[in-house]
C-alpha positions in Angstrom: -1.2 -69.5 47.4 -2.1 -72.7 46.9 -0.8 -75.8 45.2 -3.3 -75.7 43.2 -2.2 -72.9 42.1 1.2 -73.5 41.0 0.0 -76.5 39.2 -2.4 -74.2 37.3 0.6 -71.5 36.9 3.1 -74.4 35.3 0.3 -75.0 33.1 -0.5 -71.6 31.7 3.3 -71.1 31.9 4.0 -74.5 29.8 1.1 -73.1 27.3 2.8 -69.8 26.7 7.0 -71.2 26.3 6.4 -74.8 25.1 9.3 -77.1 24.0 10.7 -76.1 21.1 13.9 -77.8 19.6 16.6 -77.6 21.8 14.6 -75.1 24.3 12.7 -76.7 27.1 9.4 -75.9 28.3 8.8 -73.7 31.2 8.4 -76.6 33.8 11.3 -78.4 32.9 13.7 -75.0 34.2 11.5 -73.3 36.2 9.3 -73.4 39.6 5.8 -72.6 41.0 8.7 -71.0 43.7 10.6 -70.0 41.2 7.8 -67.9 39.9 6.8 -66.3 43.7 10.0 -65.2 44.1 10.1 -63.0 41.3 7.4 -61.3 42.7 9.6 -60.1 45.6 11.2 -57.9 43.2 8.1 -57.3 41.1 5.5 -57.2 43.8 3.8 -54.3 41.5 2.3 -57.6 39.6 1.2 -59.6 43.2 -2.3 -58.8 42.3 -2.9 -59.6 38.8 -0.6 -63.1 39.5 -3.0 -64.5 41.8 -5.6 -63.7 39.8 -3.9 -65.5 37.1 -3.1 -68.8 38.6 -6.6 -68.7 40.7 -8.0 -68.9 37.1 -10.2 -72.4 36.1 -8.3 -74.2 33.3 -11.6 -76.4 32.2 -11.0 -74.8 28.8 -7.1 -75.6 28.6 -4.5 -73.3 29.3 -5.0 -72.2 25.7 -8.8 -71.0 27.1 -8.1 -69.4 29.8 -5.1 -67.5 29.2 -7.3 -66.3 26.1 -10.8 -65.5 28.3 -7.6 -63.7 30.6 -6.4 -61.4 27.8 -9.7 -60.4 27.0 -11.1 -60.1 30.0 -8.1 -59.2 32.8 -5.0 -57.8 31.0 -3.6 -57.0 34.4 -3.5 -60.7 35.2 -2.6 -62.4 31.9 0.3 -59.2 32.2 1.6 -59.8 35.3 1.5 -63.9 34.4 3.6 -63.8 31.3 6.0 -61.2 32.6 6.6 -63.6 35.6 6.9 -66.5 33.5 9.2 -64.5 30.6 11.6 -62.9 32.5 12.2 -66.3 35.0 12.4 -68.5 32.3 14.8 -66.4 30.9 16.9 -65.9 33.7 17.2 -69.3 34.3 21.2 -70.5 33.6 20.4 -73.3 31.4 18.4 -71.4 29.1 20.9 -68.3 29.3 23.4 -71.2 28.1 21.6 -72.3 25.4 20.8 -68.7 23.9 24.0 -67.5 24.1 23.7 -64.8 26.9 25.8 -65.2 29.7 24.3 -62.6 31.8 25.1 -59.5 33.4 29.4 -59.2 32.7 32.0 -56.8 34.7 33.7 -55.1 31.8 36.6 -52.9 32.2 36.0 -49.8 30.5 38.4 -46.7 30.2 36.1 -43.3 30.5 39.2 -41.5 28.8 39.6 -43.7 26.2 38.2 -43.0 22.8 35.3 -45.3 22.2 35.0 -47.5 18.9 31.8 -46.6 18.0 32.6 -43.2 17.9 35.3 -43.4 15.2 34.5 -46.8 13.4 31.3 -45.4 11.7 28.4 -47.0 13.4 26.9 -44.0 14.4 26.8 -42.5 10.8 23.3 -43.3 9.9 22.2 -41.7 13.2 24.2 -38.8 12.5 22.9 -38.8 8.7 19.1 -38.8 9.6 19.8 -35.6 12.2 17.6 -34.9 15.3 14.5 -36.0 16.0 12.2 -34.6 18.7 9.2 -35.7 20.3 7.7 -33.3 22.4 6.6 -34.5 26.3 2.8 -35.1 26.5 1.6 -32.5 29.0 5.1 -30.6 28.6 
């Protein structure tokens, strides 16, 4: 994908995730290369993403995203998924929202877990069982 595709992606991503208060805009913390690297993990999004970054921005980012959402939902979903996921995986963004990321927590499988005795399951128990049949079975 070309440098122009990178510029298009950043324009679209910045519209989806603009600067707000202390939170930076997408392009302030992430790059097009970050998005491309994410696609190595989500190869199912590559085709849609390629179509998304090839759009014409003559109507601006908002117009392009509206047309994409209406005419090519797969491209819109690929673009927005990659933008949101890479944004919230950025270290600075995680610090700003108070999310440290995955942590290794020790766990004693033989100990009684607090949620079993602290009453936090009371609403679930009081509600009773719910069941939704699996379609087609």
